[in-house]
N, C-alpha and C positions, 0 to 999 in steps of 0.2 A: 532802499528797494532794489536799485540796480545791482548792488553787491550781492543781495540775496538771490536775484535772478541768475547772476553769473555763477554763484556757488551751485545752484541747482543744475545749471547747464553743464558744469564740470562733472557733477555726479552722474548725469545722464550719459555723458561721453564715456566716463570710466566704466559705467555699468554695461554699456553697449560693447565696449572693448573687451571686458571680462567675458561676456556671453559669447563673443566671437572666438576668443581664445579657447574657451571651454568646448565650444562646438567643434573647433578644429581638432583638438586633441581627442574628442570623443569619436569623430569620424575616422581619424587615423587609427584609433584603437580597434574599431570595428573592422576596418580594412585589414589590419595586421592579423586580427583574430581569424578572419575568413581565410587569409593567406596560409594559415597553419593547417587548415583542413584540406581534405581531398576535394578538388573542384573539377567537375566535368564541364568542358566547353565544347559546344557544337560548332564544328568548323564548316566553312564553305567548301563543298565537295569539289568544286571546279578547281580548287587549288591543288588537288591531289591527282587528278585524272589527266596525265600527260600522254597523249597518243604516241605510239611508236611510229617511226617512219614508214613501216610496212602497212600501217593502217589496221592491223589485226588486233582489235580490241573486243571482239564478240565474246559474250559470256562474262564480261567483267565490268558491267556497268555498276558504278558505286552507288548504292542506295543511300548510305549515310556515312559520315565520318565524325567521330568525336574524339576529344583528347582529355585524358584524366591526368592531372598533375598531382604528384605526391611528394612528401618530404622524407621518403624512405626508398631504399633500393630493392631491386628484385634479383634474386639468384635462384637457380635450380627450379624454375617454374614448372609445375605439374598442372595440367588441365583436368579438373575433376568432373565437370559437366559443362554445358554450353554457357553457363553464367558464372562459374566459380573456379578460382585457381588457388593452389597452395604453393608456398614459396619460402625460401630462406631470406632473412633480412637482418638488419642490425638495429639495436636500440640506441638511445642517445649516448650510451657508454661504450658503443661498438661491440657489445655482446651479441652473439648470434641467437636468433630465435626463429621459430617456424610460425607462419601466420597464413590465414586464408583471406581471400578478398572476393566479395560478391561484386562482379564487374558492373552490373546494371544499377545496383543500389549503393555502390561505393561503401559497402559495409565491411570493415576490417576487423578480423577476429584473431587474437593471439591464441595459438594452439599449444606451443611448447617452448619453454625458455630454459636455458641452462645458465648456471652461475659462473661457469668457467669453460674453457676450451670451446670447440665449435662442432659443427655437424659435417664431418668429412665423409666423402663417398655416400652422399645422401640418397635414399630411395624412399619413395612414397607410393603406397598402394593406390590402385585406381579409384577406390571409394574414399580415400583420404583417412581411413581409420587406423592405418599402421604406418609407422615411420621407422626406418632402419638407418643407422649411421655408425661410423667408426671413430674411435678416439685413439690417438697415439699415446701410449703409456711410456713416458721417458725413462722412468726408473727401471722398467723391464725391457726397454728397447723393442717394444712389440705393440701391435694393434689389438684393441678390444672392440667388438661389434655389439651394438645394443638394439633392442626392439622397444619402441614406445607405442603403447596402445592408447589411442586417442580417447576411446570410450571409457576405459577403466583408469586412465592416467597413470598406468604402471609401466616402469622401465625394467627390462630384464636383459641379461646377457644372452644373445641369441646363438652365439657360437663361441667355443672356448678359445680357439686359436686366432680369432679375429679374421678380417677379410680386407682385401685391397680394393674391392669393387663390390657394389651391392645392387640387387635388383629384386623387385617383388612382382610376381606374375599371378594373375587371377585372384588377387587379394589374399592368397593363402600359401603361396609357394615362394620361398626365399632362395635366391641364387647368389652364391658367393665364391670367392677364389682366394686361396692362401698359397703358401710356398709349394705345396705338393698337389693340390687338387682343385678342380672345378666341381662344386657340389651343389646339391639342392636339398633344402630342408622344408618339410611340411610344417607350417606354423600351427596347425591344429593338432597334429599327432606327435610332432617332434621327431618323426622319422627322417634320417639323413641318407641320401643316396649320392654316391660318387659318380659324376658325369664324365670326367676325364682326368687322367693322371699323367700319362707319358708326355702328352703335349705340353702340359704345364711345367713339368720338371725339365723339359728340354730347353726352356727359355734360358738364354745365356746368363749365367749367374754373375758374371763379372759386371753386368749392367743392372743387376737386380735392384739396388737402391733407387736408381733413376727409373727403371722399367715399371716398378710397382705403382708409380704415379701416372703411368701411361696405360693402365688397364681400363677397359671399358666393357660394360655388359649391356646388351640390347636384346629385345625379344620380338618375335614376329607378332602381327596384329592378333592372331588367334591364340597366342600364348603357347604354341606347341613347339617352337624352335627358339633356342638361345644362341646368341652370337657373342663370342668372347673376342674382343679386339685388342691386340697388343702392338704398340708402337715400339720398334726396336732399331738397333743399329747393326749393320752388317759387320761381322768380325773383320778386323784389320782394314776398316774402311769407314768413311764418314757418310756414305750413302745410306739413306734410311730405307727401311722396308716395313710393311705392315702384315701381320699374321692375323687371319680371321678364322677362328675355330667355330664351326657350326655343329650344334648338338640337337638332334631330334629327341624331344622328351618322351615321345610315344614309344619308340623302339630303341632309344639310347644310341642310335647310329651317329657317328661323328665324321666330319670331313673338314679339311683345312685348305684355305686359299692364302697364297702369299702374293702380295701386291708390291711391286718395286716402286715404292713411293710412300707418301705420308697420307694417312686417312684421318681427317679431323672429325667429321660428323657423319656417321653411318646410319642409314635408315633402312631397315628390312622392308621389302615390298611384298605385296600379297601373292605375286607369282613366283616367289622363291629367290628372285634376284635381289640386289640391294643397290641403293644410290648413296653417294657420299660426296662431301666436299674434301678437297685435298690438293696435293701437288704430285703429279705423275710425270716423270721424265722432264722436269723443269716447267711444266705447265700447271698453273693454278686454275681452279674452277670446279664445276660440278661434273661428276662422272657416274656412269652406271656400269655395274659389273654383272656379266652374264655367268651364273654359277656353272651351268652345264658346259658352256664353251670355254670357261675360264679365261674370259677376255673382257676388256673394259672399253668404254666409248665415252669420249668427252662430249658433254651436252652443252656446256656453256663455259667460256673462258673468262677469267678475271679474278680479282681479289675477293673471293666469296668464302665466308665461314658460316654465317647464319642461314639455315635452310630448313624448311619443313614441308611435308607432304600431307595432304588430307588423308583420313583413315581409309577412304575408298580409292585412294591413289589416283584421283582424277585432276587434282589441282596441286600446284607447287608454288611456294613463295620463297624468295631469297633476297638478300641485300648485297649489293656489289659496291665496294668503296674505291675511291681514287686516292692518289698520293697525299692529298690535302686533308683527308679524314672525312670528306663528305660522301654519303652513301645514297644510292638509289634503291628504293624498295620496289621489287618486281613481283607480279603475280602472273601465272601462266597456266595453260592446260598441260597436263602431263599425260602423254599417250604412250605407255609402255617404255619405249626407249627414245622418246622425242619430247622436246619442250616446244609447245605451239602457242600462238596468240600471246606472246610475251608482252606484257603491259607494265609500264612504269606507273605505279599508283602514288608514289611519293618521291619527288626528285631532289629533295634537299634535307635528307635525314642526317643527323649527327649523333655520334656516341651510341649507335644501336648496339644492343648486346644480346637480344634474343627475339624470337618471334614464335607464335603459337597459333595453330588453327583451333577453332572450336570443334567439339565432337562431331557436329553435323556438317562441318566444312563450309558454313555460310558466313562465318565471321573470322577475321584475322586480327590478332593482337600483336602489335609491334612495340617492344620495350626499348626505351632509350634512357640512359642514366648519366648524370654528371654532378659532381660536387655534392654528393650525399642525397640527392633527390632523383626522381624518375618521372618519366612521362610515358603513358600508355596511349598509343593511337589505336582506335577501334574502328576497323573497316568492315562495313556490312555490304555484301554484294547481292545484286539482283540475280535471281535464278534464270 
């Protein structure tokens, strides 16, 4: 009888042990499965609102802060509306693809994927229905530029000679640049207009292979003005200079500004001037350029690359990094040629690669990425 009782006791112990082990593995599986999905975490806002020594924090009370962790990267982010972004990313085989993300619902949608090569010089229309990109054809030693229609899922060659930089304005006008011209193509009618030739041809051809990777196109908020930015090197010198060609699309008038320094991130302003990050005469930081006076002013010094201004030009955000790779995320009022009420909203940012304002300027998205994954910090501000 005792032996039978002992046998049953051993069975009970073994059964309990098996149940425990199975439960452990089941919980581990559930945790791992959840870890593979996008997760939104609501953060304590006091962790992010560090007052500046001058006490000027008016207008920037943080209403909420949340964090979205993903297992994919974000490149070339375009804000489509207050809730949706479109971006380039990589699949598990490191092939490039275009996806969209609903920020509030964490809904990820694959838009366009290629079997080979990537999306160079990527441009996305404001409504997200048109994607333009360039491919380098090694056999012909030349670029080809293509248009992908998201609605019809059709890909067509948008320009014969290819382009080194691409831009879409008002959802139907394509701006590109090749060896000879800055041009505009109507995507509805196919009509092509040359915007500038002499200025493009005058770019030093000895630096052409390098220079073509340093072409940038931007447009004004109303879509009436195009900016062509070229980073070059002075002849017989290592000193850099930047050429900004401005074209009025209404009357085709052009003007050119040459800045003795490096322009990284140029943003056209609503008053006709532009703000940029860069290095001028050995000083890194944020600068504003007065087009009429052909003069610049340093607004903020420091190692700054990521910078964005709201569409109404009333707020500015930027991150400034130190030598150890740690960054501070700042938000401030932007008053024509002054940065005011500068506030640190996140003081321990790492691996920040871009930031974007929502269309209404009420929310700021800050993207950080490392080791194949990304985190989006979503800041909502009180009015």
